[in-house]
N, C-alpha and C positions, 0 to 999 in steps of 0.2 A: 671254515676261513676264520681263522682270528682277527679280533677288531684290533686295530691299531690304534692306540692312544697318542697323547701328546708325548711322551718321552721316546716312545719306539718311533715317531715321525721326525723327531730332533736327530736321534741317532742316525736314520736311515737320509736325513738332509747332509749330515756331516760326512758321511759316507760318499756322497754324492759330491760335495767339495774338495774331499780329498783325491778323488779319482780324476774328476773332470777339470778343478780348479775353477775360482770364483770368477774369473771373465770368461770362460765358456758356458757357464751355465744359463744365462739368459738366451743365448743362441740355440743352446738344448729346449729350454723351453719352448721357444717360439715355433720350433721344429717339429717338436712333439705336439703344439697346439695345432699347426698348419695340417700335421698327419691325421689327427682328430677329426679337424675340421672336414678335410677330404673323404676321410671315410665315412663319415656320416652323410656327405652329399651324396656319396657313391651309392650307400644303403637308400637314400631316398629316392634317388634314380631308378634303382633296381625295384622298389614299391611300385613306381608309377609304371615300369612298364610290364609288371605282371599283367595289367588290366587291359592293356592293349593288344589287338591282334592285326598283324599286317595283310593287308586285303590283297597287296600285290604278292604276295606269296602264295604258292598253290600249294593246296592241302594234299599229303601224302596219299597216295592210295591205302586202302585198306590191308592188314597182311592177310596174306592166303596161310592157312594152317595146314600143315604137315599132312600127309595122308596117314592114315592109321598105320601101324606097323602090322606087317602079314605073320609074323611069327612071336609067339609070348616069350618074355623073359625064361618062364618055366621051360620051354622047347628047346631053348637053347644051352640048358645045363645036360 
C-alpha cells in the first residue's frame, strides 16, 4: 500500500469537500469517530468474552462417529 504524503492528503480532503460540502464535514467526521469508538468497544468486549465460560449452559454431548463403511469405494466401481 503506498504511503500518503502531504500533497495526496490535501487532494483527498479537497475531494471530500467537493463531494460533501464544508458544512457536512464536521458531522461526517464525528459520525466516523463514533463508529470507530463503537467498533473498538465491540472488539474489546469480544476479547473479554473469549475467556469466559457460561456455567449455566450445559456442555454438548460428545459426537458419535459414524460406523465404518461396509463396502469400500473400490467395491462400488
